[in-house]
N, C-alpha and C positions, 0 to 999 in steps of 0.2 A: 332573688336567687342567692343561696348561700355561696360564700366565696369558694369553698372546696368544690362545689358543683360547677362553678364557673371555670375553675382551673381544669377540672376534668374535661369539660366540653372543648375548651381551647386546645388542650393537649390532644384530644381525640381528633380535632380538626387539623392540627399541624402535623401530627405524627405520620399520616400517610404521605404527606408532601415530602417530609424529610426522607422517608423510606424510598419513595420514588426517585428523589434526587440522588440518593446514594446509589441506587440500582443503575440509574442513568450514567453516573460517573464510572461505575465499575465496568459497564458495557462499552461506553464510548471511549474512555481513556483509562484503561485499567492500570492500577499501580503495578510496579515491577514484580512484586511477590506473586500476584495473580498470573502474570505472564510466565513466571518460572514454573508455577504449577501446571499451566497449560502446556508449556514446552516439555515438561517431564513426561506428560501423558501423550506427547506426540513426538517421539524420538526421530531425529533425522530432519525435522522441519525447523527452519529458521524463522523466529519471530522478532528478534532483536539481537543486538550485539552487547555482550556484557562488558562495558567499558565506562570509564569516567571521562573519556575524551569528549569535548564539546563538538560533536559531529552527529548529523542525522543522515539517513539515506532517504532520498526522495524517490518514490516509485510512481510511475504514470501507467495506469491500466487502460486496456482496450485500444491502444494506438494501432495504426495511425489514422488520421482523418484530415483531408485537405483544408477544412474550415477551422481546425483547431491546432493541429500539430505545429504548423509553422509559427503561430503566435506563441505557443509554449516554448519552442526552441529559441525564439527571439528574446523572450523574457529571461530565460535561463542564461543565455549568453551575456545579456546586459548586466546581470547580477552575479556573474561568475559562479553559477551553480551547475552541478552535474546531476544526472538522474538515470535511473534504470527504467526503460520503457518496456512494459510487458505487452507484447505485440500479439494481436489476434491474427492468425494466419490468413483468413479470408480478407481481412483489411489490408494485410501486407501484399497479397496477390493483386489487389486493385491499385495499390499505390507503392510500388517498389522504390520510386524516387524518394518518397518520404522516409522509408526505412533507411536508405542510404544517407539521407540528410540527418537523421538521428545519429547514425554512426559517425558521420563526418563532424558533427558538433561535439564529439568527444564523450558521448553518452553511451550507455550500455543497453543491449537488447536482451530482453528476457522472453520466455515462451509462455504465452497465455492460451495455448491450444488454438484450434482452427476456427471454432465458432464461438459466438458470444452466448454461451449456454452453461448452465450449472454442470460442472464436471462429474458430480456424484450421480448424475442421471445416465452417464455413459457406461457401457459395458467395458470390461478390461480391454477387449480387442479394439473397441472404438477409441478409448482413451489413448492407447498406445499409437494407433494410426494417426490421430489428430495431433499428438505430440510430435510425431515424426514429420507430418506434413508441414507443420509450422517451422520445425527445425530446418528443413530444406529451404524454406523461404528466407529465413533470417540469418542462418548460419552464425550463431552467436560466437563472439570472440572473447578472450580473457581467461583468467585463471579458473573461473567457475562458470558453468552454464546454469542459469537460474530458471525455475519454472514456478508459476503461480497458477493453480487450477482455476477454472472459471467459477466466479461467484465466491471464491475463497473457501469453498467447502473442500474438505480433504478427508481421505480414509487411508488406512494402512495399506490397502491394496494399491491405491494411487501412489503413495509414497514409494512402495517397492518398485513400481513401474518406472517412476521418474528416476530413481537411483539406478535401476538397470539400464536406462537409456543415457546415463551420464549426466543427469541433471540433479541439482540441489533444490529441494522444495523450499519455497520462500513465501511466507504470508506477511504479517505486519504486526506492529505493536499497538495499533489503533484500529478500531472498526471503521471502514470507509463509508461515511455517510454523505459525502459531498454532493453526490448526484441527487440526493433527496432533500437537501437543505438550501435555503437561499444563501447567496454569497456571503452576506454579513455573518451568518451563523457558521457557515463552513470555515470562514477565516478564524473564528474563535475556537472552533473544534480543532483545527490544525495547530494553532498556537498552544492550546492546552495540552497537546500531545508531544510538544517538543521537549525532549530530555536526552541526555547522553545515550547514544546507541540506538535510538528509536528508528524504526522503519515505517515511514508514513506513506499514505496513498492519496492520490487524486486521480481524476479520470479524464480520458480523451475519448476518441472513437466515434462521436456523433456530433452534428452541428449544434445540438442543444447544449453541449458541454463547453461552449466558449467561455462560460463563467470561470472555468479553471484558469484561464489566462488572467482574469481579473483577480482571482484569489492569490495566484502566485505573485502578481504585481504588488499586492499588499503585504503578503507575509514574508517574502524573501528578504526585503530590507530589515524587517523586524527581527527575523531569525539571525541575520548577520550582526545586527546591533547587539544581540544577546551574547555574541562571541562564538556562535556556532558556524561550522562549515556544512555546506549542503553537498552531498557526494552520492556516488552510485553505491549499490549494495556491495559490490566487490571491494570498493575503496573502504567502506565502513568495516567490512569483514577483515580487511587487511590491517586495521588498527590493532586488533588483538584477535587471537584465535577464537572463533565462536564455539561456545560450549553448549548452546541450545539451538 
C-alpha cells in the first residue's frame, strides 16, 4: 500500500478518537471560556466564581441519607473541608437529625427541591411549592440562600421563581458524572476539574452512593496538597463578588 494511502487510513482511524476525546473534555470539564459563554446565556445563575484564589466550593447533592451523610461529614471534618449540601426536602423530612448534623458541622444547606425529579418537568406552580416545602424544612442560613434545581436542568422561568423566592440559582463548573462512574474514574474527573473558583459536585442521598465517601477520602488530601481550600459556595462567593 502506498505510504500516502497508509497515512490517510491512519488519520481516518485516529481523527474520530481525537474528536470524541475533545468533545468529552468540553462536556466533562469545560474550560473557563466555555463556562463564560454558558453563564452569559443564563443570567442570574452561578456556575463558578471568577477569581484567581486557590479555592473551590464542594457541593453535595441529594442529601441527606443515614448510610452516607455521616461518613461524608466525618471525612470533611477530618480534612478541614466545608461544603454546601443541596438537600432534597423529602429526604430532610425523614432525617431532620442529619440536616442539623450538617449545619452543626459548619456546612451550608442549599435547596434541591422536594423530590428527586428533573425540575424542568414541573409546572411553575409545582416548582414554587416544592421550593417552599424544602425551604420550610431546611431554613437555610447565611448571606445567600442557594438553590440547585433537580437534575441541574434550568429554565428562565425557574430562575425567575428562585429569585422571587429569595434564592440564588447555583449550578456548577463541571458536569456531575460521579453517580455513573466507578470510584477510580470519579476521582480523576473531580481532580481534573479543580481550578480557582470552581464549583464541584458529588452525590449523597442513597445507600448506593457510599462511594462518595471513598472519593472524598482520596481527593481531599490531594486538593489540599495543591494548595487549595475546600469551602462552601457562600465562602467561595465571598472571596470576590460573582459576576456570573
